[in-house]
N, C-alpha and C positions, 0 to 999 in steps of 0.2 A: 420509367412508367411505374406508377404505384398501383398495386392490386386493389380491386374493389373489396368491400367487406365480405361479399358473398363468394369471392373467388378463393378456392382452396390454395393454401400455401404448401408447397412441397419442399422439404429440407434440402433436397439436392439441386433445386433450381438456383440460378445465379441471382442473388438478392439485388434489388434496386430500391434502397431506402430513399425517402424523400429528403430534400435539403432541410426541410423544417425539422424532421426527426433527428438528423445528424447535428444540426445546430442546437436543438434542444438538449441532446446528450452532452455537447460541449459545455453549455452553460450550466447544466445540472451538475456536472463534475466540478466546474469552477466554483459555484456557490456552495456545494457540499464541502469542498475544502475550506471555504470561508467559515462555515458553521463549525466544523470539527476542530479548527485551529483554536477556538476558544477553550477547549478542554485540555490543552497542553500545559505548559508551565504557568499559564495564568491562574490555574486552580490553586497552586501553592501560594502564589502572591496574594490572591484574594483572601484565602482562608487565614493567611498570616495577619492581614489587616483586620480580620474579625476576631483576633486574639485567640486563635486556635493554637494548641501546642503542636510541636513537630511530630509527636507520637500520633496525635489525631490526624494530622495532615497525611502522614505516612500511611496510616491505615486506610484512608480514603483512596489514596493512589494505589495501594496494594489491591483493594477491592476491584478497581477498574482493570488492573493488570491481570488478575486471576480470572475474572469473567472474560476478558478479551482472549486469554489463552485457551480456556476450556470451551469457549463458544465457537471456535473456528469451524470445526467439523459439523456441529449441529447447525450453524448458520448456513453453511454450504448445502447441507441436506434440505433445509427449509426452502432454499431457492430452487433446488432441483424438484421439489414436490409442489412448488407454487404453480397455480394456474396463471397468475399474472405477476411478473417480476416488478412491474411498475407499481402495482398496489402494495406489495411488500416494502418496496423502497419508500413509497410515500408514507406508510405507517411508521417506518423507522425514522424518517426525517421528522415527522410530527412528534415522535417520542423524544428525540434529541432536543427539539425545540422546547418541549415541556420541561425537560431536565435542565436546560439552560435557565429557564424562567425560575425553576425551583432553587437553583444556586443563588440567583439574584434576590429572590423574595424571602427565603427562609433558610438562612445559613446556620441551621442547627443540625447536630450530628445525625439523627434518624432520617431527616429529609435529604441531607446531602449524600448519605450512604445509599439511600434508595435511588436518588438521581444518578449517582455514579454507576450503580448497577444497571439501570435502564439505558444509560448512554452507552456503556460498554457493550451491552447485549445487542442494542440496535446497530451499533457499528459493525458487529460481527456479520450481519447480513448485507451491509451496504457494499462492501468490497466485492463479494460474489455477485450481487445484483448488478453492479456496473459492468462487470465482465460478461455476465449472462445477457444483459440488454445489448451490449456491444456485439457479441457473437450472434445473437438473434437478428440483429439489424443487418450486419455486413457479411456474415458467413465466415467459414474458416479460411478462405483463400484471401480475404482482405483484412483479416483480423490483426495482422502485424502492424500495418500502418495505422489502423484505428486505435490500437493500444498505445502507439506512440503519441497520437493526438490526445488521447485521454491523459497520458502522463504530462503533456505540455499544459493542459488546462488545469490539472490538479496543482502543478507547480506554481502557475500564475496565481491561482486562488490562494494557495498557502502564503505566498509573498504579499499579496494585497491585503489579506486578512490580518497577517501579523502587523503590518504597518498601520492599518485602520484601528485594530484593537489596542495596539500599543499607544497610539495617539489618544484614543478615547480614555484609556486607563490613566494616561499622564495628565490630560486636561480636565477630566471629569473625576472618575474614581475607578478602582479595580472592579467594582460591581457592574459598571457600564459595559464591560467586556461581554458579560453573559446576556445582557439586554441586547447588545448588538448581535450576538449569536442567535438569540431567539428571533430577532427581526429578520435576519438573513435566511431563516428557514422558509419564509414566505416566497422570495424569488426562487429558492431552490425547488419548491413544490410547483411553482408556475413553469419553470424550465422543464421539469419532469413531465408536466401535462402536455408539453409540445411534442413529446415523443409519441408517435401514433402507435397505438396498441397493436393494430393489425399488421404492422410492419416488423414487429418483434416476433419472429418465428419461434414458437415454443420448443420445437424439436431441436433446432439449432442452438437455442439458448441453453438447453440442458446437455448439449453435446451428443444428441441422438441422431442417428441416421437410420431410416427404415430399411433393413435388409430384405431381400426377396423372401427368405425364410427366417423369420425372427428366431433368435437363439437366446434362451434364458441365460446361458453361460456368458454370452457376449455383453449382456446388459446387467450382469451381477455386480453389485457394489463390492462384494468380497473379492471377486476376480480382479476388479480394478485396483483395489488396495494392495493386491499381491504383485502388481505389475513391476517388474524390475526397473524400467526407466523412471517410473514415478518415485519409487523408494530411493533410488540413487539420487534423483534430483532433489527430493526432500532432504536427504542427508547432506547434500552439497549446500543447500540454502541454510540449513542449520549451522554449518561451518562458516558460511559467509556472515550470518548475523552474529555468531560468536566472535568473529574477528572485527565486525564493523560497529556494533551497537555502542560499545564503550569508548571508541576512539575519540569522538568529539567531546564527551563529558570529561575524559581524562585530559585531553589537550586544553580544555577550558580552564581546568584547575592550574595547569602549568602557566598559561597565559596570564591568569590573574596574579600568580606569584611573581612573574617576571615583569609585568607591565600593568600594575593595578589601576593606574590612571586611565588607560585606554582599553581596559579589559572588556568593558561592555560593548564598545564600538567594534573591537576586533572580533568578538564572538558573534556579533550581529553580521559582520562581514563574512565570517566563516559559514554562516547559515545561508546567507543570500547568494554567495558565489555558486554553490552547488545547485541551488534552485534555478538560477539563471541558466546554467548549462543544461539542466534537464529540460527547461522550457524551450531552449534553442535547438537541441539535438534529438529529442525523443522521436519525433516523426521520422527523421532520417534513420534512426536505429531500427524502427519498425520496417521500413522499406529495405534496409540492408539485410535484415534477418530473413526476408523472403528470398533474397538473391544468394547470400553467402551461406545461409543455414544458421542454426542456433548455436552450435558448439563453438565456432570461432569467436562469436561475440561474448558468450559466457566466459570463455577463457580470458578474453580481453578485460571484462569487468572484474574478474577475480585477480588478474594480474595488476590492475590499477589499484585495487585495495591492498594487495601485498606491498606494492611500492609505496603507497601512502603510509603504511605502518612503519616501513623502514625509514622514510623521510622524517616522520615524527620522532623516531628514536634518535636521529643524529642532528636534526636542525635545532639550533638554539635561539635564533632570532624570531621573536613572536610575530613580527610583521611578515616574515617569509612563510610562516605557517598558514597564513591566509592563502598564499599562492598554492601551497600544497593541497588545499581544499578543492582545487580544480580536479584532482584525482577522485575526490568524493563525488563530484558532479558526474564524472565519467561512469563510475560504478553505478550511481543512482539512475542515470539515464538508461544504461544497459539493463539493469535488473528490473526496473519498473515496467519495462516492456516485455522482457524475456520471461519473467516468472509466470504471468498469466498466459503468455503465448505458448510456452513449453507445456504447461498444464493442459491447454486446449488441444495441443497436438496429441498428447498421451491419452487424454480422456475422451476425445471425440469418437463418437460411435457407441459409447457406453451408456449415455443418458445420465451420467453422474459427474459432469464437468465441475459443478460447484462443490460437490463433496471432495473432489480431488484438490480443488483450491483450498478447502479447509484443511486437508492433510498438510499441504505446504505451509499454510498459515500457522498451523500448530508448530511445525518445525521452526518457523521464523520466531515465534514467541519463546520457544525453549532456548534457541540459540541466543536471543537477546538477553534472556534472564541469566544464562550462564556467563555471558560476556561481562556484565557489570560486576558480578561476584568475583570471577576469576581475575579480571584485570585489576580490580580494586585491591585484591589480596596481593597480587604480584607487585603492584606499584608500591604498596606499603612495605612489603618485605624486601624487595630488590631494587626499587627505583623505577621511575617512569620509563626510562630507556629500555629496560628489560621487559617491562609490560608491553610496550609498543612492539618490540621485537617478537615477543610471544604471539601477539595478535597478528603480526605479519606472517608468522609461521603457520598459524591456523588458516589464513587466507591462501597461503601457498599449498597447503594440504588439499584445500577445496579445489584449487586449480588442477592439481594432479588427479583428483577424483574425476573431474570433468574430462580431462584429457584421456585418461586410461579406461574409464568405466562408463561414461555417459554416452549413449548412442545418439546419433543425429535424429531429431524428431520431425524435421520439416517434411510435410507431405508432398507428394508429386505435384507439380504446378497445376495440372489439369485434373487431378484426381477428384472424382465425384461430380464433376460438372456435366451438364447435358446441353 
């Protein structure tokens, strides 16, 4: 039963979102993944065709990376302060669409630099917005399965968009990739409009619960940022990204050296295999997390990452490396669901759920940045096998941190329901 516009919505009530809103969220995530895919490796390809130097291309990519890193916590805070998560998400999509059009229309440095800045800044609010809308729709007791469904549609969107944009870039031109991204912003906004505003409970979306006697301390952002589980979890995710971010690029270089003729096909397969696993298994991960708890699955994801690093260190057959990427799919399926789920567990009741997402997002960016630098140095100095073994060790350290220090965050099954 869907509430009427005049009926007050209480955060503790069991949510009953309509099928239209849930389907709208599915397709919003799918098309959003399509739009954002255009700003990946296609940027470097396109700017190269426009006779840009590698220094110029690198500076544009760095602008996006820096904005994405420093914008995580402000982006979460913006969503926490927003009256309408849908409106903020819609404005962000429109901004990204305009940025894509700018890439296609005016490939000169000032325009591209401004477009890269706007695209990265808009993306900083979209991740928290999706999690907030999801939490506001289904509530904390159904969020695990919902996040699994989100991960499935994001994975499908990434795969479809990569194929579509790759085909357009091959048959037409690299410029067409950004025109496709601009066009895909339209169905993204239409899907967002299908999510009914009144069904997205603002208190739930921000991780708030109204206590009988409101406490300033319980809703303080500073208190949240000092919470031990949040800090431990953010540190663990930093280690995970430090171990994970450079594995595929490092492996891609090895595959190119060992099998240059089939390198493109093999790398494409290494990307598609994990995406397929995420799409197939993410909803099951969400349901399992509600039954088993968070820690066992987190340990499983870290363990798969450590094993992947070891396999990359010892495997020599480039074709078998594609099979090893199954482990990447396992880690991705677990972490794509568990990261926002654990943050929701820790931050619920504070009113700063999206700020907490920003904290973990910042840790993610720092870990990824360190990964590429350290792994590249280790590979140049000591060889790729040593680099992969080092990355596996970092993942193992993260596993130990989860095992020894991270508390179970799953709430009691009936907690807060009425």
